[in-house]
N, C-alpha and C positions, 0 to 999 in steps of 0.2 A: 244640720245639730252639729253644735261645737262641743269640746271638750270636758267644759264646765257643764253642760247641761247634761250629757253624758252621765256624770260623776252621780249628780242629782238622781237621774230617775235609777241609777242601779242602786243606788243607796236605798231608794223609795223599793226596789224592789226584793230588795234582802231581808227588808221586815216584814215580806208578805210572803215567804215561799208557800207554794202549794203545798197541800198534803197529801202523803202518796194514795191514799185513795181518790180524790181527784184525778192523780195519773193513770189509777187504774181504771177508774171511769171512764176517762177518755180513750184508753187501749180498749174498752170494750167497744166504744163506739165505733171508734177506725176501723176494729174487727169486723163489726157488724156490718158496716159500710162498702167491705171489700167485697162482700157477695159470696159467701160460702155457699155452697149446694143447700143445705140445711137453712140459710138464711138469705136465698138469693134474691136479687134485687127486683124480681117478678113476683114475689112473693111478698105482697105489700101489707099485709098484715102482719107476717113476723119482723119484717123491715122496721115498721112503725110502731111494735111494741118496744122494742130491741131498742132505737133511737129514740123515743119515748122516754123509756125509762132513765135513759142515760141524761138528756137533756132536763128532766124534772130536778133529776140530782142536782145540776148545778145552777136550776132557777133559784133551790133552797141556799145555796149560799151566795154571802155577800161579793159585791163587784171588787175586784181586784183592781184591775187593769181598764183602762180607757183606750178603747179600739179605733184606727181611721185610718183608710186606706187610700182616699183620694180617687183618682178615675176608674183605677182597677176594680175597686168595691164598688163604686156607683154603676157600672158597667154590667158587673156578675149578679147585682142585685137586680138591675134592669131586665138579663137576660133571665134570671130566675121567675120575675114579675110576668114577662109573656111566657113562657114556659106555661104558668099557671093560670092563665088567661087562654092559653091554646085551647083548652077543654073546651072554648065556645066554638070554634069553627073545626074542631078533630073528627076525622073521618071513623074513631073507635074512641068515642068518649069516654067509656069505663074504664080501657087502658092507660087512658092521658089522666084521669082524675087519680089513678092509685100510682103511677109515676110521679105526678107533680104532689101528690103528699108528701114521697118520700123523698123529692127534691126538696120543699120545705125545710122537715125536717135533717135533712144533710145540710142545708144551707145556715137553720137554726144552730145545728150543734157545732159548726165551724165557727160559727160568731160567740157562741157562750165558751170554748175552748179558749180562743183567742180574748176573751175579758176576763178567764178564772185562771189561765196559766201562762206563767213565762216561758220565754222559746225555750228554755233548756229540758223543760218538762215536756211542751208538744213534742219535742224532737225525741224524748225519751217513752211517750206515748207511743207514736207511729213506732218506734223498733220494735213496742213491747206486743204491737199489734201483728205486726207484720213476722215474728220471729214466731207468736204463738201460732201462725196461719202455716208458717213453715216448716214447723217441726211437728203439729196433726198432722201435715201432710207426708213426714216423713215416715212417722211411726204408721200412720196406714197404708204405707206401700208395704210394710211386714204383717201387717194385720188383717187386710183382705186387699191384695194386689189386682183382684180382678176386679175393683171398682176404682183402688188411685191410680193405676198403670192403664193408658189405653193399648187396646187387644188387637184392634184391626187397622188395617192403612197404613199410607205411610207415615202416620203418627207412633203405630204400634211401639209400644217401648218406652214410649215419653211420661213422664210423670205429670197428674194433672192434680191429687191428691184429693183436698176439699171442696174442691172444684169443679165444675162443669166442664171445664176446658183446659188443656194444658198452657195454652199461652195466656189466659187468666191468672193463673200461681205462677209464670213466669215475670207477668209485671209487676205481681205484689213482692216478689223475690228481687224483682231490680230496684224495687223503693227500699225494700227494707235494706237491701245492700247496702245502696249510696248514703240512705241515712243512718247504720251503724257505722260505716267508711268514716264519714263525716265526725261523726261524735268521736270515734277513735283518734283523730286526729288533734282533736282537742283536750280530750280526757286529762284531768290532772292526777285522777284514780278512775279504779274499775276498769280501765283499758282493757283486762282480757276481755270482762264482759263484750264489750263492742266489739271486740275481735271475734269473739265466737260468734256472735251473733252475725257479722260481715261474712264470715265462713260461712254460715248457715244460708243463710238467704241467696248468697253468691251459688252455693252447691245447689239449691233449688231451682235457681233460673237456670242452671246448667243442665240441670238432670229433666225439669220440663222440654227441652229441645228446642225453646222458642228463641228463634236466630234473633229476632226483633230486640226481646229482651236481653239478650247477653250483648248484643251490639251497642244498647241504649247504655247498658249499664259498664262495660266498659269504657265508652267515653265520657259518660259522667266521671267514673272513677278518676280520670287523667285530669279533668276541668278542674275535680273537686281539689285535687293534690295540686295542683299548678294556683286553685286561688287559697289553699291555706300559706304557702309558699310567699306569694304575697302580702300575708297580713301583716308581715314584719316591714315592708317598704312603706315609706311615704306615703299617705292618703292622694297626693295631685299625682304622684305615677303610677300607683295603685289603679286608678280607673284608666287607663290606657291599655295596661297591659292584661287588666283582668279581659276590657273589650277584645283584645287582641287573642286571647283565650280563647273565650268563648266562640269568635268568629272560627278559629281553628276547629274546635269540636265539631261545629255546623259545616265547614269544608271537609272535615275528615267523611262528616255522616254522607255529605253529598257524594262524593269518590264512591263510598260504600255503594251509592244507588246506582251511580253512572258505571261502578264496574260489576252491574249485579250478576252478569254471566260467570265472573269468576268467582266471586261469593258465595253464590247460592247453588252452583256445584258442588262446592266445599262440603256445604251443611246437606247435599241431597237433594236439594229445592229446585223448580225451574222458574224460568224467568220471569213468569207470569205474576211471582209473588204466589203461589199456590192459589191462583185464579183470580187475585185481586183486580188485577189488570182488565180482565172482563168484566167483573162489577161495577166497578168504576162508572165506564160510559154507561151501563144501567141506572145505576142511582140519577145521575146528573138527566138522563132521559127521563127517568118518573117526575125528578125535580121540576122542571119546566113545565110541569100541569100544574102547579101549584107555586109560582117563583118565590112570593111575597112573603106569604107567611107558612109556606108547608101544611104538610097533613096533619100536623098536630102533634105535641109530645109523646113520643112511645106509640106512635099510633101508627106506625107502619113495619113492623117487624111478627106482630104475630101469627100466628098460624093460621087464622081466617081473614087476616089482613088481604085487601085486595094490592096494594102496595108490592107486599112481600111475594106473591103468586106473580105477579107481573115481572118483577126482575126476576125473579127464580127462572121463571119462564122463558127471560130475555137470553141466560146465563147458560141455562140447561142443568141445574142443581139446587138443590133448596140453601139458599140465603138467608142466614141468620142475623147480619147488620152490617152496613156499608164498608166494615174495615177499612174506615179512615172516620176519624171523629167529628171532622171538619164537612166531609159530606155528609155524615148523619144528621150533624147539626142542621146541615143546608135543607136536606131532605125534612125535618119532622117539624121545624120553626122557620124556614125560609130564609133569602138573604137577609132580613131584619134580624135575624138569632143571630146569624154568620158573621155580618159586621159588629154585635155588639161583643161577640165571646172573642173575634180577631182585634177589637180596640184592646179589650180588657188582658188580655194577655199582650200583647205588643207593649204597652204602658206599663203593664208590671214588670214587665222586662229590663225597659228603661228603668223605672223605679227602683229596682232589687241593685242594678250596676251603682245607679248613682247613691246609693245608700252605703253600698260598699263599698266607693272610691271617697267617700265622705265619712264615713264612721271609723274613727282611732280605735274604736273597740269593736271591732268588728269580730263577732266568734262563731260557735258552732253553727247556730241556728241560721244565723244571715250565710253563710258560707254551702250549709247542708242544703238549706232551701234553693239556691242556685242551682245545684246537682238535682233533687228534686225535683225541680220545674223544667230541667233539660230534658230527664227523661220519662218527663210526663206529656210533655208536647211533643218529643221525638217519636214516642212510642205511638203516640197519640196519630201519626201518620198512616200507618197499619193496621189499629183496632181500634174500637170505638170506647176511649179510656174517658177523653172527655165529655162526654155526653152519660154518664155516669155517674151515682150521686158520689162515689169515693173519688172522683177527680174535682168535680164540682168543689165538694167539700175543702178538698188541699187547697183547692185555688181561692176560695173565698178567705180560708186561713190564715193563706199567705198574705194575702189583698187586705187584710184584715190586721195581720200583727207586724208586717215588715213595714218601719215607720212610724208604727204605732206611738203613744206617748206612755208611759208609765207613770203612774198616781200610787200616793202612799194610799195603803188600805182605807175606806170608808166604814165605820163603825155604824151596825145595824141601828137603828132609829134615830 
């Protein structure tokens, strides 16, 4: 994309600025997708109503932008189709049907956000949604600590807020923290608001006592700060330096993992990653029974699911998910589904950095997207984030938005 083309796109965008109600509705949709305990992802009807209303709101508005995402977008849509048709061979067809309905709405919602909102508005919606979740969680601690704070076990004292598990809250805090931090680095006004959002979300991530969320957030903050400094560098040098920064963040993550004994001891954890190293082999053993297409989307972790019972028996305690998104996807939709999501992620990362190296006007949305993508992928190594509607929606949104072509608003009729 050359500089003259960029100016034309920016000019087209300025004449079609989204309304505040559009941003508010998008924020509500993202909030619902995070899956708070009263609209949890397994509460299919509540999720469908919340997302359905949001989608219908956007459908009633004229299209402002054209979104296209190339290979990442195609692979993500193909992955969604695979999950939907997996109801045919699912071992728990009822659970699969409810889950794929939510996935369809999540993908539809992400596409609508990409075509109705500009990048800055999307970023604002994500910040509002995560700030709302973190703010409600903090207030709930003071209103009803018996519900918002873990009371027993090694997790005692950790905040889970409006979510079922503290790691879920930590993840939402990490996403909101990096989004607000990236926005604050580019803000020409209202920077104090973004700083407050960053502090709030980061505070919640720490209070959730999620080591994974804290590490991912810290590495993402360094990465985004470096990328912000590189915006002023010439595009040719920017690509190489950005790649080095991303590689450095990856290596840092590898060091943390390789030195697990030291780091986990600081947080009072064991080197089995709270039982994860026992869960992963059991998941792989179960996957070998259905290696190609898996057991069906969301058909493995229900209370009455035979797969869940087999894995739980193998490790000696109740397992709720694979604690690794890639293994979770492998178990649910097999090697075919995993290949699709890996190709989508790999191509999206490459596309993002190519865009960053060539776009002379790389701004808050593009830089922050890299940070959000880093948190999502890295956190998915120890939790089931890519296999949830919120993670899928973010990926579809980024694939649709980054590299999109902005067009002047089309008048109805």
